[in-house]
C-alpha positions, 0 to 999 in steps of 0.5 A: 500500500502507498501512503495515501491508502494507509492514511485513508484506510486508517482514517476510515477505521478510526472514524467509523469504529465509534460513529454509528455508521458501520465500519464494514460498509466503509471498508468495502468501498475503496475496493468497490470504487477504486479497485484497491486490494485487501489491506491484509490481516496485519494492517487490520490488526494495526488500525484496531490497535489504534482505535483501542488505544484511543478509547482507552486513553479517552476514558482512562479515568473512568477505566481506572475507577471501574477497575479499582471498584471491580477489584475491590468488589472481588476482594470485599464483596462490597458493591458500588456504582462503579463496580456495578458498571464494571460488571455490566460491561463484563456481562454485556460483552459475553453474548458477542464473545460467544456469538463470535466464537461459534458463528464467526466462520459462518459470517465470514463465509456467507454474510460479507457480501456487498448486498448484505452490508447494504441492507444492514446499513439501511435497516439498522439505520432505520432502527437507530432513528426509531430508537432515538425518536421513541426512547424516553432518554430519562435514565443515566448510566448510574440507573442501568440494571443487569437486565439492561446490560444484557439486552445491550450485550445481545444487541452488540452480538447482532453487530457481527452481521456486517453493516450493522455497526457495533456502536449503532446497534448498542446505542440503539438498544440503550436508547430504546431502554430509556437511556440518555444519548450521552450515557448510551454512547458512553456505555457503548464506547466502554463496551467496545474496549474488551470486544476490540481487544478480544477481536484484535488479539484473535486476529493477531494470532494469525500473524504468529510466525509471519515474516512479511510484516511491514512495520512502518505501514502498521505504525502509521496505521496505528497512529492515524487510527488512534488520532482520528478515533480519539477526535471522533469520540470527543466530538461525538460526545460533545455534540450528540445531545444537540444533533441527535441521531438523524444526521447519521441515519441520513448518512446510512441511508445514502451509503446503503443506497450507494452500495445497492447501486454498486451491487446492481450496476 
């Protein structure tokens, strides 16, 4: 890959990992429109590492508080608001982990077509709009229950279908359960940390023994992905309460329509 391709693909990954617009839908467009070759497993791992670094850095204080409270809960059995949220992140991660373990090969073989991604992009864009309009937006993260966490976790498992958007479907579920936009997004971002770590670690196993790694490409991909993802998280949380989900819904509908046009051309 040349420098432009590296920066472009890393930028796409960093921005679309956390916006509710589907990273998989965007990552197939360069190949469809520009005829680019697949970026390869090593680069895919690198840009996911960048995204992970960004979300961990942004929520470093929250993560420290949650981990400390969770560890104290294990030692003393004393539950606090922070320890409950930490447990909710763990419980909500399990469904997607299990679904990925058992169905990843099936999804890779049967559901990674442009048509599936286009339909998912449109359908779950409509779901995002419905959840934003119908949710009460009256509950905060501190009012979350185990049942709510598990429902969001099950929704996250659906995101294994390409085009769904992990952040989009988890935010949609949280909004339908009555959470505020800001806290729905925050829980979605916290929930991304173990999932990105597990997914990246699993893919990294495929690189063991590889002697074809181009480290300068990977380091550049990590840096661009991390910077763009950090900026994305910051501005998304800053403006989400004022702009709502409609701009992302419109974008998804346009993107899904473009992909359908490419399918049937």
